[in-house]
DRENDOTOR-46215 format. One line per field, with one value per residue (C-alpha): residue in three letters; chain; z, x, y. Coordinates in Angstrom, 2 decimals. Last residue first. Layout:
<atoms>
type <- (ALA|...);
mol <- (A|...);
c3 <- (Z|...);
c1 <- (X|...);
c2 <- (Y|...);
</atoms>
This chain:
<atoms>
type <- (GLY|LEU|PRO|TYR|PRO|ARG|PRO|VAL|MET|LEU|THR|ARG|ASN|TRP|ARG|THR|LYS|SER|PHE|PHE|HIS|THR|ALA|LEU|ASP|ILE|LEU|HIS|ASN|LEU|SER|ILE|ILE|ASN|PRO|ASP|ALA|LEU|ALA|GLU|THR|THR|ALA|ASP|TYR|SER|TRP|PHE|ILE|ILE|ALA|PRO|LYS|GLY|VAL|ILE|ASN|ASP|ARG|PRO|VAL|PHE|GLY|TRP|TYR|ARG|SER|ASP|LEU|SER|ASN|ASP|ARG|ASN|ASP|GLY|MET|ALA|PHE|TYR|CYS|ASN|PRO|PRO|VAL|VAL|ILE|GLU|GLY|ASP|LYS|MET|ASN|GLU|SER|LEU|MET|LYS|VAL|ALA|GLY|ALA|GLU|LEU|ARG|MET|ASN|PRO|GLU|SER|PRO|PHE|ASN|ASP|ARG|TYR|SER|ASP|LEU|TYR|ASN|MET|LYS|HIS|VAL|VAL|TYR|PRO|GLU|THR|MET|LYS|LYS|GLY|ASN|LEU|VAL|LEU|GLU|LYS|ASN|ILE|LEU|LYS|ILE|HIS|ASP|GLY|PRO|VAL|GLY|ILE|VAL|ARG|LYS|ILE|TYR|ASN|GLN|ARG|PRO|ASP|VAL|PRO|TRP|LYS|PHE|VAL|ILE|ILE|ASP|GLY|ARG|LYS|ILE|PRO|THR|TYR|PRO|LEU|LEU|TYR|LYS|SER|ILE|ALA|GLY|PRO|PRO|SER|PHE|ALA|LEU|LYS|ASP|VAL|PHE|MET|HIS|ASP|GLY|ILE|LEU|VAL|THR|ASP|GLU|MET|SER|GLY|THR|PRO|VAL|VAL|PHE|ALA|GLN|LEU|ILE|THR|THR|THR|GLY|PHE|LEU|LEU|LEU|ILE|ILE|THR|VAL|SER|TRP|GLU|SER|VAL|PHE|SER|ARG|VAL|GLN|GLU|PRO|PHE|ASP|PRO|LYS|VAL|LYS|GLN|VAL|LYS|SER|SER|ASP|GLN|GLN|GLN|PRO|VAL|PRO|GLU|THR|GLY|SER|PRO|LYS|LYS|ALA|LYS|GLN|LYS|MET);
mol <- (A|A|A|A|A|A|A|A|A|A|A|A|A|A|A|A|A|A|A|A|A|A|A|A|A|A|A|A|A|A|A|A|A|A|A|A|A|A|A|A|A|A|A|A|A|A|A|A|A|A|A|A|A|A|A|A|A|A|A|A|A|A|A|A|A|A|A|A|A|A|A|A|A|A|A|A|A|A|A|A|A|A|A|A|A|A|A|A|A|A|A|A|A|A|A|A|A|A|A|A|A|A|A|A|A|A|A|A|A|A|A|A|A|A|A|A|A|A|A|A|A|A|A|A|A|A|A|A|A|A|A|A|A|A|A|A|A|A|A|A|A|A|A|A|A|A|A|A|A|A|A|A|A|A|A|A|A|A|A|A|A|A|A|A|A|A|A|A|A|A|A|A|A|A|A|A|A|A|A|A|A|A|A|A|A|A|A|A|A|A|A|A|A|A|A|A|A|A|A|A|A|A|A|A|A|A|A|A|A|A|A|A|A|A|A|A|A|A|A|A|A|A|A|A|A|A|A|A|A|A|A|A|A|A|A|A|A|A|A|A|A|A|A|A|A|A|A|A|A|A|A|A|A|A|A|A|A|A|A|A|A|A|A|A|A|A|A|A|A|A|A|A|A);
c3 <- (-80.42|-81.04|-84.23|-83.89|-85.94|-87.29|-86.98|-90.33|-90.18|-92.93|-90.56|-87.23|-87.43|-88.05|-84.64|-85.01|-81.79|-82.98|-86.41|-85.34|-82.10|-82.36|-84.68|-83.40|-79.77|-80.61|-82.31|-79.31|-76.91|-79.02|-78.78|-81.84|-81.59|-83.63|-82.48|-78.83|-76.36|-78.61|-76.66|-73.31|-74.34|-74.94|-78.18|-79.53|-83.20|-85.55|-89.23|-92.01|-89.79|-92.15|-92.71|-89.21|-89.20|-89.85|-88.50|-86.06|-84.39|-86.41|-84.97|-81.44|-79.16|-75.83|-72.36|-70.76|-68.09|-69.06|-72.69|-72.52|-70.31|-70.63|-68.16|-66.88|-70.30|-72.36|-75.28|-75.01|-74.78|-77.03|-76.70|-79.88|-80.67|-83.49|-81.50|-77.76|-76.24|-73.21|-70.17|-67.81|-64.17|-65.02|-67.36|-67.61|-70.42|-68.82|-65.51|-66.28|-69.76|-68.52|-65.95|-68.64|-70.99|-68.23|-67.58|-64.49|-61.13|-59.35|-57.41|-59.63|-58.32|-60.75|-64.46|-64.71|-62.37|-63.46|-63.76|-61.02|-58.16|-59.18|-58.87|-58.42|-60.56|-63.01|-66.48|-67.93|-71.69|-74.09|-77.65|-76.84|-75.88|-75.25|-74.42|-71.64|-72.95|-71.72|-74.53|-74.06|-70.79|-70.71|-68.00|-65.72|-62.53|-64.12|-66.89|-68.42|-71.83|-73.47|-77.21|-78.93|-80.93|-81.19|-78.28|-77.90|-80.59|-80.06|-79.31|-81.01|-80.01|-82.01|-80.20|-81.50|-80.64|-76.90|-74.56|-77.42|-78.56|-82.34|-83.65|-84.79|-84.81|-84.23|-85.05|-82.47|-82.65|-86.12|-87.93|-91.28|-94.32|-97.36|-99.91|-102.70|-106.20|-105.74|-102.65|-104.58|-106.81|-104.42|-101.66|-98.92|-95.37|-94.60|-92.51|-94.73|-96.45|-93.85|-93.92|-91.25|-92.11|-89.26|-87.11|-84.11|-81.45|-78.45|-79.42|-81.06|-80.43|-77.20|-76.08|-76.98|-74.00|-74.46|-75.40|-78.22|-81.34|-84.44|-87.15|-90.86|-92.67|-95.78|-98.27|-98.07|-96.12|-96.51|-100.12|-101.23|-99.55|-101.27|-104.64|-104.17|-103.17|-106.26|-108.57|-107.05|-107.37|-111.12|-111.68|-109.51|-111.36|-114.77|-113.88|-112.53|-115.67|-117.81|-115.82|-116.35|-120.13|-121.74|-123.37|-127.15|-128.25|-130.50|-133.73|-134.45|-133.38|-135.62|-138.65|-141.03|-143.94|-147.18|-148.41|-151.57|-154.19|-155.13|-158.00|-159.92|-163.22|-163.91|-163.60|-166.87|-168.38|-169.19|-172.90|-174.85|-177.40);
c1 <- (49.63|45.95|44.29|40.65|38.01|34.99|31.28|29.77|26.66|24.07|21.25|22.65|21.18|17.73|17.64|14.18|12.26|9.99|9.29|8.56|6.80|3.29|3.80|7.28|6.13|3.21|5.58|7.95|5.08|4.02|7.49|9.62|11.36|14.35|16.66|16.12|17.17|15.95|12.89|14.58|17.64|15.40|14.70|15.70|15.78|18.75|18.55|21.04|24.13|27.01|29.76|30.17|32.99|32.99|31.82|34.66|34.22|36.99|39.57|38.72|37.55|39.38|37.93|34.49|34.69|37.65|36.98|33.74|30.74|30.65|29.40|32.48|34.18|31.36|33.76|33.37|36.31|38.00|41.09|41.78|42.72|44.47|47.71|47.57|46.99|49.24|47.38|49.59|50.66|54.07|52.55|48.90|47.73|47.07|45.32|43.71|42.66|41.27|39.11|38.03|36.98|35.08|32.85|33.62|31.84|32.52|35.31|38.07|41.65|43.52|44.01|42.86|42.71|39.45|37.15|38.76|39.09|36.07|36.67|33.82|32.49|30.51|29.77|33.26|33.33|35.99|36.22|39.13|41.36|44.90|47.08|49.60|52.60|54.06|52.68|49.25|48.41|44.76|43.66|40.75|42.84|45.58|44.37|46.55|47.45|50.47|50.02|51.21|48.04|45.93|44.73|42.12|39.62|36.40|33.12|29.94|28.30|26.38|24.48|24.18|27.85|26.97|29.97|32.32|29.99|29.89|31.52|30.94|34.13|35.21|38.89|41.09|43.90|43.99|42.29|44.00|42.37|40.69|39.42|38.46|39.89|43.62|43.16|40.46|43.04|45.16|42.57|42.26|41.23|37.95|38.36|36.47|34.29|31.52|30.74|28.06|24.98|23.63|20.58|21.46|18.84|21.16|23.92|27.35|30.19|28.69|28.19|29.68|28.31|24.85|23.02|20.89|22.72|20.86|22.67|22.02|24.57|26.51|28.70|28.42|25.34|23.22|24.24|23.87|20.49|19.37|20.64|18.88|15.67|15.75|16.49|13.63|11.37|11.86|11.49|8.39|6.68|7.62|6.41|3.15|2.58|3.29|0.78|-1.85|-1.59|0.49|-1.64|-1.82|-2.37|-5.36|-5.02|-8.23|-6.84|-3.89|-6.22|-4.71|-2.57|-3.31|-0.63|1.17|0.85|4.13|6.44|8.63|6.87|5.49|1.75|-0.08|-2.03|-5.58|-6.24|-8.38|-10.76);
c2 <- (44.20|44.79|46.01|47.07|45.29|47.17|46.40|47.52|49.73|49.24|50.31|51.47|54.98|53.49|51.85|50.30|50.85|53.69|52.24|48.67|49.60|48.14|45.17|44.39|44.45|42.18|39.75|39.90|39.18|36.20|34.74|34.04|30.68|29.49|32.32|31.29|33.99|36.80|37.95|37.27|39.29|42.29|44.12|47.52|46.57|46.79|45.89|45.10|45.14|44.33|41.76|40.36|37.79|34.07|30.71|29.97|26.58|24.88|27.27|26.19|29.05|28.82|28.40|28.59|31.31|33.47|32.65|34.63|35.31|39.09|41.66|43.46|43.48|44.90|44.53|40.75|38.38|35.83|33.61|31.67|28.08|26.21|26.02|26.85|30.32|30.85|32.17|34.13|33.75|32.34|29.74|28.75|26.49|23.10|23.75|27.10|26.04|22.71|24.50|26.95|24.17|22.36|25.38|27.42|27.52|30.78|32.49|31.14|31.55|33.76|34.28|37.00|39.93|41.58|38.55|36.49|38.99|41.05|44.76|47.21|50.04|47.94|49.29|49.02|49.61|48.33|49.73|52.05|49.10|50.31|47.33|46.87|44.95|41.63|39.49|41.03|42.77|43.79|46.20|45.21|45.48|43.37|41.07|38.36|36.97|35.32|34.75|31.56|30.95|34.12|36.26|38.97|37.98|39.94|38.19|36.94|33.67|31.07|28.33|24.77|24.28|24.08|24.47|25.39|28.21|28.10|31.23|34.79|36.83|40.42|40.87|42.60|40.08|38.57|35.70|35.23|36.82|35.31|37.81|35.39|34.94|34.33|32.14|30.28|28.59|26.50|26.69|29.29|28.31|30.09|33.25|35.69|33.10|32.91|36.63|37.01|39.06|41.10|41.70|43.88|43.18|43.44|45.83|45.50|47.93|49.28|46.59|43.20|41.24|42.76|39.57|38.12|39.39|38.23|36.27|35.78|33.65|34.54|32.68|28.89|27.81|30.93|31.54|27.94|27.73|30.91|29.68|26.34|28.11|30.31|27.37|25.40|28.43|28.63|24.88|24.57|27.42|26.04|22.54|23.94|25.98|22.91|20.87|23.62|23.79|26.49|29.17|29.35|32.89|33.38|35.30|37.23|40.58|39.99|40.05|37.60|38.63|36.83|34.54|35.66|32.94|31.36|32.27|29.87|30.37|33.80|33.84|33.36|36.17|35.18|34.71|37.15|35.87);
</atoms>
């Protein structure tokens, strides 16, 4: 009688392979899906908030005071780190630069810090500034300003020969500037302040009318124009409210009114002095 061969000791039976088509995948239960969704979007939102509060800030230009360098309806990202005071370590890692004459800046309007303005820096602390028949005289020298446009063909005694006797009501900051910071017919920029004007020099409410820009009010500099749309000042007056007329205009004229040639354009500074 034959005996069955014994299996070698120390060996285990080979498991039979299962048909992969019959293997069911275990789906996470609904609460786990919710937790995963919330976790992923929480991280995304935190990163977006960090970026918009620390690195970049979106800004839309509501007025034509910086034409033709910057236009009404230019949507741009503002670099908030460019002018931040450097730290002991970060100064080696991040591209901090001092604020210079000719830089374009976005800042909180001193009259109402809830509003952001965009202008060009004309004077830094210690500078002596005056205008003679619309021409800028900076520290005793007439400046060449190729970016400036003059769209009004008449002289205004205060606007074009500055500083002089005001012919309109000025904001409190400008009144203080004229009374405390004028020497020998020139404005002297005090410490931690900047004198800013628009490139559309005849149609710009700027430091001539409301005073200096405090250093702490400066948000940053334009990094890039990501979209430009031919809108009106009225449509963009309040960045927190989009009017129905503006929405209709966007829906019907998006392609024809988008300034495609300005997409990804970088507003450039111009050295002065």
